[in-house]
N, C-alpha and C positions, 0 to 999 in steps of 0.2 A: 650789645649782644655779643656772644662769643665769636671768635674768628672762624668757627666752623658752623655758623648759623645756617639753618635749613629753610629754604623758601619753596613754596609751591605756587604756581601760577595757574589758576583755574580759568579756562577759556573755551571758546569754540572757534569758529572760522576766522573772525576778525583778529582775535588774539593770536591765533595760530600763524597768521601772516606776519605779525610783528615778531613773534617768536622766531620764525624762520629768517627774519631780517638780521639775525646774528646775536640774539640774546645769550645762548649758551656759550658761544665763542667769546663774547665780551667778558663773561664771568671767568672763563678759563684764563684769559689774558690778564684780567685784574688780579686774580689769585696769584699768578706767577709774579706779577710786578710788585705786589704788596705783601706777600707772605701769608695770605689768608687762605681759608679752605671753605669758602661759601659754596653751597650747593643749591641749584635751582632746578626744579622739576616742572615741566609743562604737562598739564593734565586736562583732558576734556572733562567738562563738568557743566551740568549734570549729564548722565548718560542713560541709555535705554535700560529698563522700560519707562523711566521718567521721560516726558517730552524733552526734546533738546532745546529748551528755552532757558534763558538765564537773565530774566527780567527781574525787577524788584520783587514782584510777587513770588517768583520761584525761589529766590534766596530766603525770603521770609518763610515760605512754605517748608523749605528743607531745613533751615537753621533755627527757626523759632517755632513754627507750628508743629514740626516733627523733630524737635530737639530730643536728645537723649543718647543712650548708648547703643542704639540699634540702627541698622541700615534702613533707609526708607526707599523702597523700589530700587534696591541695590546701591543707593547713593549714601555716602557717609555724611552725617551732620557734623557740626563743629566739635562735638564731644569726641569724635573719632579722628578728626583731622588735626586738632591741636596737639595731641601727644606726638604726632609725627613731624610737625613743622613748627618753626619759630615765627615765620612770617607767612601770611596767607594773602595772596593777591587775587582779587576777583573783579569781574567786569561784565558789561552788557554788550551784546551785539546790536547792530544798527536797527533791527526792528523795534527795539525799546524806545526809539525816537518817534515812533508812530503814536503820539500821545493825543488822545481825543479830549474834547471839552469836559470840564467838570460838570457833575450833576447836582452838586449841593448836598449829596448824601454819601460822603466818603465811606469806604468799606475796606478794612484792612485785609479781609479774606477774599477779596475780589481780584481775579486776574485781568480785569478790564484796565487798560492803560490810560490813566488820568493822572493829573498832577496831585489831586487830593488823595488818591489811593497810593501813589508812589510815596508821597511824603509820610503817610502813616506807616507804610511798610519799612521805610528807611529809619524812622524813629525807633521802631521796634528792633530793627537790626542793630542800631547803635547801642541800645541797651544790652543786647545779646553779646556783641563784640566786646563791650567793656567788661563783661563778666569773665573774660579771660585776660586779666591785666598783665600777665607775664608774656603774652603773645602780642604781635603787631599785625595790623591789617592795612592793606592798601587797596583802595577801590579806584578804578578808572572812571572818570566822567565818561558818559556813554558815547558810542560811535555815532557819527552823524550820517544823514541821508543826503544823497544828491538832490539838487533842487528839482530835477525832473521826477523824483520819486516821492515827493512830499508836497505839502501845501504851505503857503506862508503862515497860516494860523498854526499848523502842526509844528512847523519849524520854530516858531516863536515859543510855543509851549515847551519844546524840548530844550531850547536855550534857557528858558526860565527855570526848568528843573535842574539843569546842570549848574547854573549860576547859584541856585539855592543850595545845592550840595556843597559847593565850594565856600560860600560866604555865610551860610547859616548852619547847615547840618554839621559840617566839619568844624570842630572846636580844638584849639590848641591845648596841649597838656594831657591828652588822653593817648590811647594806643591805636588810633585810627588816623589814616593819612589818605590824601587824595592825589592822584596823578591826572593832570588835565589833558587827557587824550583828545577830547572834543575840540579844545582850542587849537591843537596842532592840526587836526584834520580840516578844520574850517578856516584856519589862518585868521581867527578872530571874528569870523562871520557866523552865519546860521546854517550854512550848507556845506557838505563835503566838497572841498575844492576838486573840480574834475581832474586836475593834474595829479591828484593823489589816488584817484579811483582806479579800480581794476578795468572798468569799461564804462562807456557812456551811460549804460543802463544797469550798472552793477555797483552798489555802494560798498563793496569790500575794498579795502586799501590795496594798492599795488605794491610790488616788491621794492621798487625804487623808494617809495615813501617809507616802507618798513625798514630799509637799510638806514635811512636818515634818522628815524626816531627810536629804533631799538636801543642805541647807546643811551639816549635820554631816559628811557624806561629803566634800563639796567642801573644807571647811576642813581635814579630815584630810589630804587630798592636798596642800594648800598647806603644811601643817606639815611634811610629809615633804620637800617640795621645799626648804623653807627650813632644813632641818637640825634640826627639832624633833620628828622622828618618834619618838624614844624617850621623849618626854614623855607623860604620861597623855593619852589621846585623849578626845574628848567623849562617847564611847560607854561607856567603862569607866575610871573614875577611882578608883584604889586609895586607901585611907586609910593612908598609910605614914609612919612617923616619918622625919625627915631630909629630906623633900622637900615641896614645896607639894602639898597634896591637898585634895580636896573630896569628901565622901561624904554620902549620905542614910542616916540611921540608921533602921532599921525597914523596914516593907513598902513596896513600890513595885509596883503602885498603892497609894496611901494613902487612908484613909477619914476621916482627922481631921487634926489639926495635924501638921506634919512637922518633923523635927529635922535640921538640916544641921550637919555637923561638918567643920571645916577645920583644917589644920595649916600653920603658917607656919615655914619653916626659919630665918627671920631677921626682925627687926623690919621692917615694911613698911607702906606706904600701901595700905589695903585697901578695895575696893568689892565688896560682895556684894549682888546684886540678883536679883529674880525677874521673868521675862518670860513673856507668854503666847505661844501658837503664832503669833500675827501679829506678834510682835516688839515689842509694847508693854510697857513697864516697869510692873509692877503693885505692886512693893514694893521698898524699899531696906532690907536687913537689917543692913548694916554699911557705914560710910563714915568712914574716919579711919585714923590710924596705930595699929597694934597690935603688941605684942611677939611675939617668937618663941614658938612653942608652940601648943597646941590652942585652938580657939575654936569655940563652938557658938552657933547662932542657930535659933530656932523660927519657924514661920510657920503661921498658921491661915487658910486660904482663906475659911472661913465668916465669921470675924470681919472679914476684909478685904472681904467683900461681893463676891467674884468667884466665877464658876460653876466647876463641875467641868470637868476637861479636861486638856490637855497644857500643862505649864509648864517653863521652863528656869531653873535657878539658874546664874548666871554670876559667877565669882570673878575679880577682877583684883587681882594683888598682885605686887610685885617685878618688873614688866615681863612677867609671864606671865598667861595667861588660861585658866581651866578652866570647863567647863560640865557640868551634870548634868540629865538629863531626868527630870521628875517627873510622874506621872500621879495626878490627884486625882479620886477617885470621890465620889459623894454618900453 
């Protein structure tokens, strides 16, 4: 896409917290450093008099059911958004994770939150998004709920849906991309990590978490603009043969030494480093040329004398860069 690509981020409260974590500032700094002129606009969507809901039903209702050149309850459909923007980012707030059991009678027109309804609505959305091939779309996996705010069955269903979005619904080679926000919030589990929550009874993310993940979101947007959207994103990096990959082996959060496994598709100059949440490099695990194939490196934060907290493993190899977020507990 052009160096002045226009991006809109459609969100409500959860997305607003991440936006305030430094997304506009990140883009300003990136433009200065790289000579680009990307613009990103944050916009509440949908807005009154449409209910302030942004669940799968609502995007289907606004973009498919009420598609066309006219506003619906003052909200623009894609036909009015796409002339203004090159990249459209949309998301769901955490009530979308309150998914009830299937009934066996899926209904695309139903606002009832079930896996069967969500999947029908997402399939229709995919067809609609692909009808704008010159535009690119990024959807967040949904925001998670605190364990105290949901049930094990409901949390299981929400994880099933977001896994389906990543592994089935999202297909390489089209103009739709996923950012795995759910994985960041849950640290690979099923519930919002309380350390990331605004309060013990509030499933909104807190500012500290927003500051940590806002750069990951912004980088994901730039990757999509620059044609690297089908590469593994910084929130979900698979460990797959035949492609560059970086994975954490074992639990995350971790309570002891961590093992990082990477795969090189070809011989390459490799740099694998660990950074803290402030961007300071705390360890270099690999630096040199390595042959194609698997490579493992371990890191013990206690032996390194660094405190528990959030760290990022960053792999540079073959002109590509991958990151993996690691939570270290005492």
